[in-house]
C-alpha positions in Angstrom: 3.1 19.4 27.3 6.7 18.1 27.5 8.9 20.7 29.2 12.4 21.6 27.9 13.8 20.5 31.3 12.0 17.1 31.3 13.9 13.8 30.8 11.0 12.8 28.5 12.3 15.5 26.1 16.0 15.4 26.9 16.8 11.7 26.6 15.1 10.8 23.3 16.2 14.1 21.9 19.9 13.5 22.6 19.6 10.0 21.0 18.0 11.5 17.9 20.6 14.2 17.6 23.3 11.5 17.9 21.6 9.3 15.2 21.4 12.4 12.8 25.2 13.0 13.4 24.6 16.6 14.6 26.9 18.0 17.3 25.9 21.0 19.3 28.9 22.8 20.7 30.2 26.0 22.2 32.5 28.2 20.0 35.7 28.1 21.9 38.2 29.7 19.5 38.6 32.5 16.9 38.6 30.1 14.0 35.1 28.7 14.9 33.8 32.2 15.6 35.0 33.4 12.1 33.2 30.4 10.6 30.0 31.5 12.5 30.4 35.0 11.1 30.5 33.7 7.5 27.6 31.3 8.2 25.5 34.0 9.8 25.9 36.3 6.7 25.1 33.4 4.4 21.8 32.6 6.1 20.6 36.2 6.5 21.4 36.8 2.9 19.3 33.8 1.8 16.4 35.1 3.8 16.8 38.6 2.4 17.3 40.1 5.9 20.4 41.9 4.8 22.2 43.0 1.6 25.7 41.7 0.6 27.2 45.2 1.2 25.5 45.9 4.6 27.8 43.6 6.6 31.4 42.3 6.2 32.0 38.7 4.9 32.8 37.6 8.5 29.8 39.1 10.2 30.7 39.6 13.9 30.2 42.5 16.2 31.4 43.9 19.5 29.1 41.5 21.4 30.7 38.3 20.0 33.8 38.8 22.0 32.0 38.1 25.3 28.8 36.3 24.1 28.2 32.6 24.6 28.1 31.4 21.0 26.6 28.1 20.2 27.2 26.2 16.9 25.5 23.1 15.3 27.8 21.0 13.1 27.0 18.1 10.8 29.7 16.3 8.7 32.2 19.1 9.5 30.0 21.9 8.3 28.0 24.5 10.4 24.3 24.0 10.1 23.2 26.3 12.9 24.4 29.1 15.1 23.0 31.3 17.9 24.4 33.4 20.7 23.5 34.6 24.2 24.6 38.0 25.6 24.5 38.7 29.3 23.2 42.1 30.4 25.5 44.0 32.7 25.8 47.6 33.9 28.2 48.6 31.0 26.5 46.6 28.2 23.4 47.8 26.4 21.8 44.9 24.6 21.0 44.9 20.9 17.3 44.6 21.7 17.5 47.9 23.7 19.1 49.6 20.7 16.7 48.3 18.1 13.3 48.8 20.0 11.8 51.6 22.0 11.0 49.3 24.9 8.4 50.4 27.6 10.2 48.3 30.3 13.8 48.3 31.3 15.9 45.1 30.8 17.6 44.3 34.1 21.1 43.3 34.8 21.6 39.5 34.6 19.1 39.0 31.8 20.5 37.3 28.7 19.6 38.2 25.2 19.3 35.3 22.6 20.1 36.7 19.2 21.5 36.0 15.7 19.8 32.7 15.3 20.7 31.2 11.9 19.8 27.7 10.7 20.7 26.0 7.4 17.6 25.9 5.1 17.8 22.0 5.0 17.3 21.9 8.8 14.3 24.3 9.1 10.8 23.4 9.7 9.7 19.8 10.5 11.1 18.5 13.8 13.5 21.6 14.1 16.3 19.4 15.5 19.0 22.0 15.1 17.0 24.8 16.5 15.9 22.7 19.5 19.4 21.3 20.0 20.9 24.8 20.3 18.0 26.0 22.5 18.6 23.2 24.9 22.4 23.9 24.9 21.6 27.5 25.9 19.0 26.3 28.5 21.6 24.0 30.1 24.2 26.7 30.2 21.7 29.1 31.7 20.6 26.7 34.4 24.2 25.9 35.3 25.1 29.6 35.6 21.7 30.6 37.3 20.6 32.8 34.5 16.8 32.9 35.1 15.6 35.1 32.3 16.1 35.6 28.6 15.0 38.3 26.3 14.8 38.1 22.5 13.2 39.6 19.4 11.9 37.2 16.8 9.0 36.4 14.4 5.8 35.7 16.3 5.6 32.1 15.0 9.0 31.2 16.5 7.9 32.4 19.9 4.9 30.0 19.8 7.3 27.1 19.1 9.3 28.0 22.1 6.2 28.4 24.3 5.2 24.9 23.4 8.2 23.7 25.4 6.7 24.9 28.7 8.7 28.1 28.9 6.7 31.1 30.5 6.9 33.9 27.8 5.7 37.4 28.1 5.5 39.8 25.1 7.1 43.1 25.9 5.5 46.3 24.6 7.5 48.8 22.6 6.7 52.1 21.0 7.4 53.5 17.6 11.2 53.6 16.8 13.0 56.9 17.0 15.8 57.9 14.8 18.4 56.0 16.8 16.4 52.8 16.5 15.9 53.3 12.8 19.6 53.7 12.2 20.3 50.6 14.2 17.8 48.6 12.1 19.4 49.6 8.7 21.8 46.7 8.7 18.9 44.2 8.9 16.2 46.3 7.2 14.8 43.2 5.4 14.3 41.4 8.6 12.1 44.2 10.0 10.2 44.9 6.8 9.1 41.4 5.8 7.5 40.0 9.0 5.9 40.9 12.3 8.5 40.9 15.0 7.8 40.6 18.7 10.1 41.3 21.8 9.7 38.5 24.4 10.7 37.9 28.0 11.4 34.3 29.0 11.0 33.2 32.6 13.2 30.0 33.2 13.0 29.8 37.0 10.1 27.4 37.2 12.0 25.0 34.8 14.9 24.8 37.2 13.0 23.0 40.0 
């Protein structure tokens, strides 16, 4: 197994990303963030996770103001986006609003959410997805963020696990009315596939 932190992964991967002409960057201004909002809606509509009227054309929320947003760009166009939200005492993470978790998410844990990848870059070698994941990993290591939490389709968690990240599936109960209301925006996402909530332990990869 080649770990996400290994040079055996990092060096060839960076070369391949360069050859493909894909740039993985932080969203550093309002213009890029608005472009992410449009891209996010486009991809979630294509996958029937949302309806056209359920979210605005620039789909951003209160978390985007303080989240670390990552964007993948090829030939001047966005082909991927994802964000990381750091848990603090005054911020309740989206996963806590959407799921009736049996365990509490502690301060300092970062939620990975709103993953969107252009249909031409899904499957196969998953360059865009892996590029954004590595960018988030590098940021987390630099800022001593040792744990992630995320909800996602079961198959995607298996792909991440193959990179050597220690993953634990978190248990959750049936949603109450509050959770159901929060899920309405992305009702298609929750109805068409099995979704798990996962805790990622990064500490062992920082050695």
